[in-house]
N, CA, C and O atoms as a GROMACS GRO file, in nm:
protein
  500
    1MET      N    1   6.077  -1.453   0.619
    1MET     CA    2   6.036  -1.461   0.481
    1MET      C    3   6.144  -1.531   0.400
    1MET      O    4   6.263  -1.512   0.423
    2SER      N    5   6.102  -1.611   0.309
    2SER     CA    6   6.200  -1.680   0.226
    2SER      C    7   6.232  -1.597   0.104
    2SER      O    8   6.148  -1.522   0.055
    3ALA      N    9   6.348  -1.612   0.058
    3ALA     CA   10   6.392  -1.538  -0.060
    3ALA      C   11   6.336  -1.604  -0.185
    3ALA      O   12   6.304  -1.722  -0.184
    4HIS      N   13   6.325  -1.527  -0.293
    4HIS     CA   14   6.278  -1.583  -0.420
    4HIS      C   15   6.378  -1.688  -0.469
    4HIS      O   16   6.500  -1.672  -0.456
    5LYS      N   17   6.324  -1.792  -0.526
    5LYS     CA   18   6.411  -1.894  -0.580
    5LYS      C   19   6.475  -1.846  -0.709
    5LYS      O   20   6.587  -1.884  -0.741
    6ASN      N   21   6.404  -1.761  -0.784
    6ASN     CA   22   6.456  -1.709  -0.911
    6ASN      C   23   6.547  -1.591  -0.879
    6ASN      O   24   6.503  -1.488  -0.829
    7LYS      N   25   6.668  -1.609  -0.907
    7LYS     CA   26   6.766  -1.507  -0.871
    7LYS      C   27   6.782  -1.401  -0.979
    7LYS      O   28   6.801  -1.283  -0.948
    8SER      N   29   6.776  -1.441  -1.101
    8SER     CA   30   6.808  -1.345  -1.207
    8SER      C   31   6.682  -1.287  -1.271
    8SER      O   32   6.571  -1.338  -1.253
    9PHE      N   33   6.703  -1.180  -1.345
    9PHE     CA   34   6.594  -1.113  -1.416
    9PHE      C   35   6.534  -1.205  -1.520
    9PHE      O   36   6.412  -1.204  -1.539
   10GLY      N   37   6.613  -1.282  -1.586
   10GLY     CA   38   6.566  -1.376  -1.689
   10GLY      C   39   6.474  -1.482  -1.629
   10GLY      O   40   6.373  -1.519  -1.688
   11ASP      N   41   6.512  -1.529  -1.509
   11ASP     CA   42   6.428  -1.628  -1.443
   11ASP      C   43   6.291  -1.569  -1.409
   11ASP      O   44   6.188  -1.634  -1.425
   12ARG      N   45   6.293  -1.446  -1.363
   12ARG     CA   46   6.165  -1.380  -1.331
   12ARG      C   47   6.081  -1.359  -1.456
   12ARG      O   48   5.959  -1.378  -1.452
   13LEU      N   49   6.144  -1.321  -1.565
   13LEU     CA   50   6.070  -1.305  -1.692
   13LEU      C   51   6.011  -1.437  -1.738
   13LEU      O   52   5.896  -1.443  -1.782
   14LYS      N   53   6.090  -1.541  -1.726
   14LYS     CA   54   6.043  -1.675  -1.767
   14LYS      C   55   5.923  -1.717  -1.681
   14LYS      O   56   5.826  -1.769  -1.736
   15THR      N   57   5.928  -1.695  -1.549
   15THR     CA   58   5.818  -1.732  -1.459
   15THR      C   59   5.692  -1.651  -1.492
   15THR      O   60   5.582  -1.707  -1.494
   16ALA      N   61   5.707  -1.522  -1.517
   16ALA     CA   62   5.592  -1.438  -1.553
   16ALA      C   63   5.530  -1.485  -1.684
   16ALA      O   64   5.408  -1.490  -1.696
   17GLY      N   65   5.614  -1.521  -1.780
   17GLY     CA   66   5.563  -1.570  -1.909
   17GLY      C   67   5.487  -1.700  -1.891
   17GLY      O   68   5.382  -1.720  -1.952
   18GLU      N   69   5.540  -1.788  -1.808
   18GLU     CA   70   5.472  -1.915  -1.783
   18GLU      C   71   5.337  -1.892  -1.714
   18GLU      O   72   5.239  -1.960  -1.746
   19ALA      N   73   5.329  -1.798  -1.621
   19ALA     CA   74   5.203  -1.767  -1.554
   19ALA      C   75   5.101  -1.712  -1.653
   19ALA      O   76   4.983  -1.748  -1.649
   20LYS      N   77   5.147  -1.624  -1.742
   20LYS     CA   78   5.056  -1.569  -1.845
   20LYS      C   79   5.008  -1.679  -1.937
   20LYS      O   80   4.890  -1.684  -1.972
   21GLN      N   81   5.098  -1.768  -1.975
   21GLN     CA   82   5.060  -1.878  -2.064
   21GLN      C   83   4.960  -1.971  -1.994
   21GLN      O   84   4.867  -2.020  -2.057
   22ALA      N   85   4.979  -1.995  -1.865
   22ALA     CA   86   4.887  -2.081  -1.790
   22ALA      C   87   4.748  -2.018  -1.786
   22ALA      O   88   4.648  -2.088  -1.803
   23LEU      N   89   4.741  -1.886  -1.765
   23LEU     CA   90   4.611  -1.818  -1.766
   23LEU      C   91   4.546  -1.826  -1.904
   23LEU      O   92   4.425  -1.847  -1.915
   24LEU      N   93   4.628  -1.809  -2.010
   24LEU     CA   94   4.576  -1.816  -2.146
   24LEU      C   95   4.526  -1.956  -2.176
   24LEU      O   96   4.420  -1.971  -2.238
   25ASP      N   97   4.597  -2.060  -2.133
   25ASP     CA   98   4.554  -2.198  -2.154
   25ASP      C   99   4.424  -2.225  -2.078
   25ASP      O  100   4.334  -2.293  -2.129
   26LYS      N  101   4.415  -2.172  -1.957
   26LYS     CA  102   4.294  -2.190  -1.877
   26LYS      C  103   4.174  -2.124  -1.947
   26LYS      O  104   4.065  -2.181  -1.950
   27PHE      N  105   4.196  -2.005  -2.002
   27PHE     CA  106   4.089  -1.934  -2.074
   27PHE      C  107   4.047  -2.011  -2.198
   27PHE      O  108   3.928  -2.022  -2.227
   28ARG      N  109   4.144  -2.065  -2.273
   28ARG     CA  110   4.114  -2.140  -2.395
   28ARG      C  111   4.045  -2.272  -2.364
   28ARG      O  112   3.968  -2.321  -2.446
   29ALA      N  113   4.072  -2.331  -2.249
   29ALA     CA  114   4.013  -2.460  -2.212
   29ALA      C  115   3.868  -2.444  -2.169
   29ALA      O  116   3.798  -2.544  -2.147
   30ARG      N  117   3.822  -2.322  -2.157
   30ARG     CA  118   3.684  -2.298  -2.118
   30ARG      C  119   3.589  -2.355  -2.223
   30ARG      O  120   3.618  -2.346  -2.342
   31PRO      N  121   3.475  -2.414  -2.181
   31PRO     CA  122   3.384  -2.473  -2.279
   31PRO      C  123   3.316  -2.364  -2.364
   31PRO      O  124   3.302  -2.250  -2.321
   32ALA      N  125   3.277  -2.400  -2.483
   32ALA     CA  126   3.212  -2.306  -2.576
   32ALA      C  127   3.070  -2.278  -2.528
   32ALA      O  128   3.016  -2.348  -2.442
   33ALA      N  129   3.009  -2.174  -2.585
   33ALA     CA  130   2.875  -2.133  -2.544
   33ALA      C  131   2.770  -2.237  -2.581
   33ALA      O  132   2.665  -2.244  -2.517
   34ASP      N  133   2.796  -2.318  -2.685
   34ASP     CA  134   2.698  -2.418  -2.725
   34ASP      C  135   2.726  -2.556  -2.665
   34ASP      O  136   2.664  -2.655  -2.705
   35ASP      N  137   2.816  -2.561  -2.571
   35ASP     CA  138   2.847  -2.686  -2.502
   35ASP      C  139   2.727  -2.728  -2.417
   35ASP      O  140   2.668  -2.642  -2.350
   36PRO      N  141   2.690  -2.854  -2.417
   36PRO     CA  142   2.572  -2.898  -2.340
   36PRO      C  143   2.580  -2.865  -2.191
   36PRO      O  144   2.478  -2.832  -2.129
   37ALA      N  145   2.697  -2.872  -2.133
   37ALA     CA  146   2.710  -2.841  -1.990
   37ALA      C  147   2.681  -2.693  -1.966
   37ALA      O  148   2.616  -2.657  -1.868
   38VAL      N  149   2.730  -2.607  -2.055
   38VAL     CA  150   2.706  -2.463  -2.041
   38VAL      C  151   2.559  -2.433  -2.062
   38VAL      O  152   2.499  -2.354  -1.988
   39VAL      N  153   2.499  -2.496  -2.163
   39VAL     CA  154   2.357  -2.475  -2.191
   39VAL      C  155   2.275  -2.522  -2.071
   39VAL      O  156   2.177  -2.456  -2.034
   40GLU      N  157   2.312  -2.635  -2.011
   40GLU     CA  158   2.240  -2.687  -1.895
   40GLU      C  159   2.252  -2.591  -1.776
   40GLU      O  160   2.155  -2.568  -1.705
   41LYS      N  161   2.371  -2.536  -1.755
   41LYS     CA  162   2.390  -2.439  -1.645
   41LYS      C  163   2.305  -2.315  -1.668
   41LYS      O  164   2.242  -2.264  -1.575
   42GLN      N  165   2.302  -2.266  -1.793
   42GLN     CA  166   2.222  -2.148  -1.824
   42GLN      C  167   2.073  -2.176  -1.802
   42GLN      O  168   2.000  -2.092  -1.750
   43ALA      N  169   2.029  -2.296  -1.842
   43ALA     CA  170   1.889  -2.332  -1.822
   43ALA      C  171   1.856  -2.339  -1.673
   43ALA      O  172   1.750  -2.295  -1.631
   44ALA      N  173   1.948  -2.395  -1.594
   44ALA     CA  174   1.926  -2.403  -1.450
   44ALA      C  175   1.919  -2.263  -1.389
   44ALA      O  176   1.833  -2.236  -1.305
   45ARG      N  177   2.010  -2.176  -1.431
   45ARG     CA  178   2.008  -2.038  -1.380
   45ARG      C  179   1.878  -1.969  -1.419
   45ARG      O  180   1.819  -1.897  -1.338
   46GLN      N  181   1.832  -1.992  -1.542
   46GLN     CA  182   1.708  -1.932  -1.589
   46GLN      C  183   1.590  -1.984  -1.507
   46GLN      O  184   1.501  -1.908  -1.470
   47ALA      N  185   1.589  -2.113  -1.478
   47ALA     CA  186   1.480  -2.172  -1.399
   47ALA      C  187   1.480  -2.113  -1.258
   47ALA      O  188   1.374  -2.082  -1.204
   48VAL      N  189   1.597  -2.099  -1.200
   48VAL     CA  190   1.606  -2.041  -1.065
   48VAL      C  191   1.557  -1.896  -1.068
   48VAL      O  192   1.485  -1.853  -0.978
   49SER      N  193   1.596  -1.823  -1.170
   49SER     CA  194   1.555  -1.684  -1.183
   49SER      C  195   1.403  -1.674  -1.198
   49SER      O  196   1.339  -1.589  -1.136
   50GLU      N  197   1.345  -1.760  -1.281
   50GLU     CA  198   1.200  -1.758  -1.300
   50GLU      C  199   1.127  -1.796  -1.171
   50GLU      O  200   1.025  -1.736  -1.137
   51ALA      N  201   1.180  -1.895  -1.099
   51ALA     CA  202   1.118  -1.935  -0.972
   51ALA      C  203   1.125  -1.820  -0.872
   51ALA      O  204   1.030  -1.795  -0.798
   52ARG      N  205   1.238  -1.749  -0.871
   52ARG     CA  206   1.252  -1.633  -0.782
   52ARG      C  207   1.150  -1.526  -0.818
   52ARG      O  208   1.087  -1.466  -0.731
   53ASP      N  209   1.133  -1.502  -0.949
   53ASP     CA  210   1.036  -1.402  -0.994
   53ASP      C  211   0.893  -1.442  -0.954
   53ASP      O  212   0.813  -1.357  -0.913
   54VAL      N  213   0.862  -1.571  -0.965
   54VAL     CA  214   0.729  -1.620  -0.928
   54VAL      C  215   0.707  -1.600  -0.778
   54VAL      O  216   0.601  -1.554  -0.736
   55ARG      N  217   0.808  -1.636  -0.698
   55ARG     CA  218   0.795  -1.619  -0.552
   55ARG      C  219   0.779  -1.471  -0.517
   55ARG      O  220   0.700  -1.436  -0.430
   56GLN      N  221   0.854  -1.386  -0.586
   56GLN     CA  222   0.843  -1.241  -0.559
   56GLN      C  223   0.703  -1.192  -0.596
   56GLN      O  224   0.644  -1.114  -0.521
   57ALA      N  225   0.650  -1.237  -0.708
   57ALA     CA  226   0.516  -1.197  -0.749
   57ALA      C  227   0.412  -1.246  -0.649
   57ALA      O  228   0.318  -1.174  -0.616
   58GLU      N  229   0.430  -1.370  -0.599
   58GLU     CA  230   0.338  -1.422  -0.498
   58GLU      C  231   0.344  -1.339  -0.370
   58GLU      O  232   0.242  -1.307  -0.311
   59ARG      N  233   0.466  -1.304  -0.328
   59ARG     CA  234   0.482  -1.221  -0.208
   59ARG      C  235   0.414  -1.087  -0.227
   59ARG      O  236   0.344  -1.038  -0.138
   60GLU      N  237   0.433  -1.026  -0.343
   60GLU     CA  238   0.372  -0.896  -0.370
   60GLU      C  239   0.220  -0.906  -0.372
   60GLU      O  240   0.151  -0.819  -0.319
   61SER      N  241   0.167  -1.014  -0.433
   61SER     CA  242   0.021  -1.028  -0.438
   61SER      C  243  -0.034  -1.053  -0.298
   61SER      O  244  -0.140  -1.001  -0.262
   62ARG      N  245   0.037  -1.134  -0.217
   62ARG     CA  246  -0.006  -1.156  -0.079
   62ARG      C  247  -0.004  -1.026   0.000
   62ARG      O  248  -0.096  -0.998   0.077
   63ALA      N  249   0.101  -0.948  -0.020
   63ALA     CA  250   0.111  -0.820   0.050
   63ALA      C  251  -0.003  -0.727   0.007
   63ALA      O  252  -0.062  -0.658   0.090
   64ALA      N  253  -0.034  -0.726  -0.123
   64ALA     CA  254  -0.143  -0.642  -0.172
   64ALA      C  255  -0.277  -0.688  -0.114
   64ALA      O  256  -0.361  -0.606  -0.076
   65GLU      N  257  -0.298  -0.821  -0.106
   65GLU     CA  258  -0.422  -0.874  -0.048
   65GLU      C  259  -0.432  -0.837   0.099
   65GLU      O  260  -0.538  -0.796   0.146
   66GLU      N  261  -0.321  -0.852   0.172
   66GLU     CA  262  -0.322  -0.817   0.314
   66GLU      C  263  -0.349  -0.668   0.333
   66GLU      O  264  -0.423  -0.628   0.424
   67GLN      N  265  -0.290  -0.586   0.247
   67GLN     CA  266  -0.313  -0.442   0.255
   67GLN      C  267  -0.460  -0.410   0.228
   67GLN      O  268  -0.520  -0.327   0.296
   68ALA      N  269  -0.516  -0.477   0.127
   68ALA     CA  270  -0.658  -0.455   0.095
   68ALA      C  271  -0.746  -0.500   0.212
   68ALA      O  272  -0.844  -0.435   0.245
   69ALA      N  273  -0.710  -0.613   0.273
   69ALA     CA  274  -0.788  -0.662   0.388
   69ALA      C  275  -0.778  -0.565   0.505
   69ALA      O  276  -0.878  -0.536   0.571
   70ARG      N  277  -0.656  -0.514   0.531
   70ARG     CA  278  -0.640  -0.416   0.639
   70ARG      C  279  -0.720  -0.290   0.610
   70ARG      O  280  -0.782  -0.233   0.699
   71GLN      N  281  -0.718  -0.247   0.484
   71GLN     CA  282  -0.791  -0.126   0.445
   71GLN      C  283  -0.942  -0.148   0.462
   71GLN      O  284  -1.012  -0.061   0.514
   72ALA      N  285  -0.990  -0.265   0.420
   72ALA     CA  286  -1.132  -0.295   0.433
   72ALA      C  287  -1.172  -0.302   0.580
   72ALA      O  288  -1.277  -0.253   0.619
   73LYS      N  289  -1.087  -0.363   0.662
   73LYS     CA  290  -1.115  -0.372   0.805
   73LYS      C  291  -1.116  -0.233   0.867
   73LYS      O  292  -1.202  -0.202   0.950
   74ALA      N  293  -1.021  -0.149   0.827
   74ALA     CA  294  -1.016  -0.012   0.880
   74ALA      C  295  -1.141   0.065   0.840
   74ALA      O  296  -1.198   0.138   0.921
   75GLU      N  297  -1.184   0.048   0.716
   75GLU     CA  298  -1.306   0.116   0.670
   75GLU      C  299  -1.428   0.065   0.746
   75GLU      O  300  -1.515   0.143   0.783
   76ALA      N  301  -1.434  -0.068   0.768
   76ALA     CA  302  -1.548  -0.125   0.841
   76ALA      C  303  -1.547  -0.074   0.985
   76ALA      O  304  -1.651  -0.039   1.040
   77ASP      N  305  -1.428  -0.070   1.044
   77ASP     CA  306  -1.418  -0.018   1.182
   77ASP      C  307  -1.460   0.128   1.188
   77ASP      O  308  -1.530   0.169   1.280
   78ALA      N  309  -1.418   0.206   1.088
   78ALA     CA  310  -1.454   0.348   1.086
   78ALA      C  311  -1.605   0.363   1.069
   78ALA      O  312  -1.667   0.448   1.134
   79ALA      N  313  -1.665   0.280   0.983
   79ALA     CA  314  -1.810   0.287   0.963
   79ALA      C  315  -1.883   0.248   1.092
   79ALA      O  316  -1.981   0.311   1.130
   80GLU      N  317  -1.834   0.142   1.157
   80GLU     CA  318  -1.897   0.097   1.281
   80GLU      C  319  -1.883   0.204   1.390
   80GLU      O  320  -1.976   0.231   1.465
   81GLN      N  321  -1.765   0.263   1.396
   81GLN     CA  322  -1.743   0.369   1.495
   81GLN      C  323  -1.832   0.489   1.466
   81GLN      O  324  -1.886   0.550   1.558
   82SER      N  325  -1.849   0.521   1.338
   82SER     CA  326  -1.936   0.633   1.300
   82SER      C  327  -2.080   0.604   1.340
   82SER      O  328  -2.150   0.691   1.392
   83LEU      N  329  -2.124   0.480   1.316
   83LEU     CA  330  -2.260   0.442   1.356
   83LEU      C  331  -2.275   0.449   1.508
   83LEU      O  332  -2.377   0.494   1.560
   84HIS      N  333  -2.171   0.402   1.577
   84HIS     CA  334  -2.173   0.404   1.723
   84HIS      C  335  -2.181   0.548   1.774
   84HIS      O  336  -2.257   0.578   1.866
   85LYS      N  337  -2.102   0.636   1.714
   85LYS     CA  338  -2.104   0.777   1.755
   85LYS      C  339  -2.240   0.839   1.725
   85LYS      O  340  -2.293   0.916   1.805
   86ALA      N  341  -2.297   0.804   1.609
   86ALA     CA  342  -2.429   0.857   1.574
   86ALA      C  343  -2.534   0.808   1.674
   86ALA      O  344  -2.622   0.884   1.715
   87ALA      N  345  -2.524   0.681   1.713
   87ALA     CA  346  -2.620   0.627   1.810
   87ALA      C  347  -2.602   0.696   1.945
   87ALA      O  348  -2.701   0.728   2.011
   88GLU      N  349  -2.478   0.718   1.985
   88GLU     CA  350  -2.453   0.788   2.112
   88GLU      C  351  -2.508   0.931   2.106
   88GLU      O  352  -2.569   0.978   2.202
   89GLN      N  353  -2.485   0.998   1.994
   89GLN     CA  354  -2.534   1.135   1.977
   89GLN      C  355  -2.686   1.137   1.984
   89GLN      O  356  -2.746   1.224   2.047
   90GLU      N  357  -2.749   1.040   1.917
   90GLU     CA  358  -2.895   1.032   1.919
   90GLU      C  359  -2.945   1.008   2.062
   90GLU      O  360  -3.044   1.068   2.105
   91GLN      N  361  -2.877   0.919   2.135
   91GLN     CA  362  -2.915   0.891   2.273
   91GLN      C  363  -2.900   1.015   2.360
   91GLN      O  364  -2.986   1.044   2.443
   92ARG      N  365  -2.789   1.089   2.340
   92ARG     CA  366  -2.770   1.213   2.416
   92ARG      C  367  -2.880   1.313   2.386
   92ARG      O  368  -2.931   1.378   2.478
   93LEU      N  369  -2.918   1.326   2.259
   93LEU     CA  370  -3.026   1.418   2.223
   93LEU      C  371  -3.158   1.374   2.287
   93LEU      O  372  -3.234   1.456   2.337
   94ARG      N  373  -3.183   1.242   2.284
   94ARG     CA  374  -3.305   1.190   2.345
   94ARG      C  375  -3.306   1.219   2.496
   94ARG      O  376  -3.406   1.262   2.552
   95ASP      N  377  -3.190   1.193   2.560
   95ASP     CA  378  -3.180   1.219   2.704
   95ASP      C  379  -3.199   1.367   2.734
   95ASP      O  380  -3.266   1.403   2.831
   96ALA      N  381  -3.140   1.453   2.651
   96ALA     CA  382  -3.155   1.598   2.672
   96ALA      C  383  -3.301   1.639   2.655
   96ALA      O  384  -3.352   1.721   2.731
   97ALA      N  385  -3.370   1.581   2.553
   97ALA     CA  386  -3.511   1.614   2.532
   97ALA      C  387  -3.595   1.567   2.650
   97ALA      O  388  -3.685   1.638   2.695
   98GLU      N  389  -3.565   1.445   2.700
   98GLU     CA  390  -3.640   1.395   2.816
   98GLU      C  391  -3.614   1.481   2.939
   98GLU      O  392  -3.706   1.510   3.016
   99ALA      N  393  -3.489   1.522   2.956
   99ALA     CA  394  -3.456   1.608   3.070
   99ALA      C  395  -3.530   1.741   3.057
   99ALA      O  396  -3.581   1.793   3.157
  100ALA      N  397  -3.537   1.796   2.936
  100ALA     CA  398  -3.609   1.922   2.914
  100ALA      C  399  -3.757   1.904   2.944
  100ALA      O  400  -3.819   1.991   3.004
  101GLU      N  401  -3.815   1.790   2.900
  101GLU     CA  402  -3.956   1.763   2.927
  101GLU      C  403  -3.980   1.749   3.078
  101GLU      O  404  -4.078   1.802   3.130
  102ARG      N  405  -3.890   1.677   3.148
  102ARG     CA  406  -3.905   1.663   3.293
  102ARG      C  407  -3.895   1.799   3.360
  102ARG      O  408  -3.970   1.829   3.453
  103GLU      N  409  -3.802   1.880   3.313
  103GLU     CA  410  -3.785   2.015   3.371
  103GLU      C  411  -3.912   2.097   3.348
  103GLU      O  412  -3.956   2.169   3.438
  104GLN      N  413  -3.970   2.088   3.227
  104GLN     CA  414  -4.093   2.161   3.198
  104GLN      C  415  -4.208   2.111   3.287
  104GLN      O  416  -4.286   2.190   3.339
  105ALA      N  417  -4.216   1.978   3.303
  105ALA     CA  418  -4.322   1.921   3.387
  105ALA      C  419  -4.303   1.966   3.532
  105ALA      O  420  -4.400   2.002   3.599
  106LEU      N  421  -4.177   1.963   3.579
  106LEU     CA  422  -4.148   2.007   3.715
  106LEU      C  423  -4.180   2.154   3.732
  106LEU      O  424  -4.237   2.195   3.834
  107GLU      N  425  -4.145   2.233   3.634
  107GLU     CA  426  -4.175   2.377   3.638
  107GLU      C  427  -4.326   2.399   3.641
  107GLU      O  428  -4.375   2.486   3.713
  108ALA      N  429  -4.400   2.320   3.562
  108ALA     CA  430  -4.546   2.331   3.560
  108ALA      C  431  -4.604   2.295   3.698
  108ALA      O  432  -4.695   2.362   3.747
  109GLU      N  433  -4.547   2.187   3.760
  109GLU     CA  434  -4.593   2.150   3.893
  109GLU      C  435  -4.563   2.260   3.994
  109GLU      O  436  -4.647   2.291   4.078
  110ARG      N  437  -4.447   2.319   3.985
  110ARG     CA  438  -4.412   2.430   4.075
  110ARG      C  439  -4.507   2.547   4.056
  110ARG      O  440  -4.551   2.610   4.153
  111LYS      N  441  -4.539   2.575   3.929
  111LYS     CA  442  -4.630   2.686   3.900
  111LYS      C  443  -4.768   2.659   3.959
  111LYS      O  444  -4.831   2.747   4.018
  112VAL      N  445  -4.814   2.535   3.942
  112VAL     CA  446  -4.946   2.499   3.998
  112VAL      C  447  -4.942   2.514   4.149
  112VAL      O  448  -5.034   2.570   4.208
  113ALA      N  449  -4.836   2.465   4.213
  113ALA     CA  450  -4.825   2.476   4.360
  113ALA      C  451  -4.817   2.623   4.401
  113ALA      O  452  -4.880   2.662   4.499
  114ARG      N  453  -4.742   2.704   4.328
  114ARG     CA  454  -4.729   2.846   4.358
  114ARG      C  455  -4.865   2.914   4.343
  114ARG      O  456  -4.905   2.994   4.428
  115ASP      N  457  -4.935   2.882   4.232
  115ASP     CA  458  -5.067   2.941   4.210
  115ASP      C  459  -5.164   2.899   4.322
  115ASP      O  460  -5.247   2.979   4.367
  116ALA      N  461  -5.152   2.772   4.366
  116ALA     CA  462  -5.241   2.725   4.473
  116ALA      C  463  -5.210   2.802   4.602
  116ALA      O  464  -5.302   2.842   4.673
  117ARG      N  465  -5.083   2.823   4.632
  117ARG     CA  466  -5.048   2.900   4.752
  117ARG      C  467  -5.098   3.044   4.739
  117ARG      O  468  -5.150   3.101   4.835
  118TYR      N  469  -5.081   3.101   4.621
  118TYR     CA  470  -5.128   3.238   4.601
  118TYR      C  471  -5.280   3.247   4.619
  118TYR      O  472  -5.331   3.340   4.683
  119ALA      N  473  -5.351   3.149   4.561
  119ALA     CA  474  -5.498   3.148   4.574
  119ALA      C  475  -5.539   3.129   4.720
  119ALA      O  476  -5.635   3.191   4.766
  120ALA      N  477  -5.465   3.043   4.794
  120ALA     CA  478  -5.497   3.022   4.935
  120ALA      C  479  -5.473   3.148   5.015
  120ALA      O  480  -5.550   3.179   5.105
  121ARG      N  481  -5.368   3.221   4.983
  121ARG     CA  482  -5.339   3.347   5.051
  121ARG      C  483  -5.449   3.450   5.021
  121ARG      O  484  -5.494   3.522   5.110
  122LYS      N  485  -5.491   3.456   4.897
  122LYS     CA  486  -5.597   3.548   4.858
  122LYS      C  487  -5.727   3.515   4.931
  122LYS      O  488  -5.803   3.603   4.972
  123LYS      N  489  -5.750   3.386   4.944
  123LYS     CA  490  -5.872   3.342   5.006
  123LYS      C  491  -5.874   3.379   5.155
  123LYS      O  492  -5.979   3.414   5.209
  124ARG      N  493  -5.759   3.371   5.222
  124ARG     CA  494  -5.749   3.405   5.363
  124ARG      C  495  -5.770   3.555   5.384
  124ARG      O  496  -5.820   3.592   5.490
  125LYS      N  497  -5.737   3.638   5.295
  125LYS     CA  498  -5.749   3.783   5.313
  125LYS      C  499  -5.885   3.826   5.286
  125LYS      O  500  -5.915   3.945   5.296
   0.00000   0.00000   0.00000
């Protein structure tokens, strides 16, 4: 490490004062609020901010539209599934009714055959 070039306390005070003065001069050299360059920078920042807000609003509206589309699709799918389930249930009921009718017809045939056997047995005696 190199040693400080300013050896005495006075030199250090003088250097600190010069640094403070340089900062003060830099602050004073700053352009005023009504300077055209400052106004142009503010306008550019405002335009960028507005463009960002517009893009954000577009993103939000797109997201809302996509959400609505997903919701509508889900509702349509649910309705279709409900109709499909209802059709399946109706088919099962129809099949059960047909099976019951076949069972009744088969039972009737068995009864007729049983009655015929009984009558034939009676006739033989």
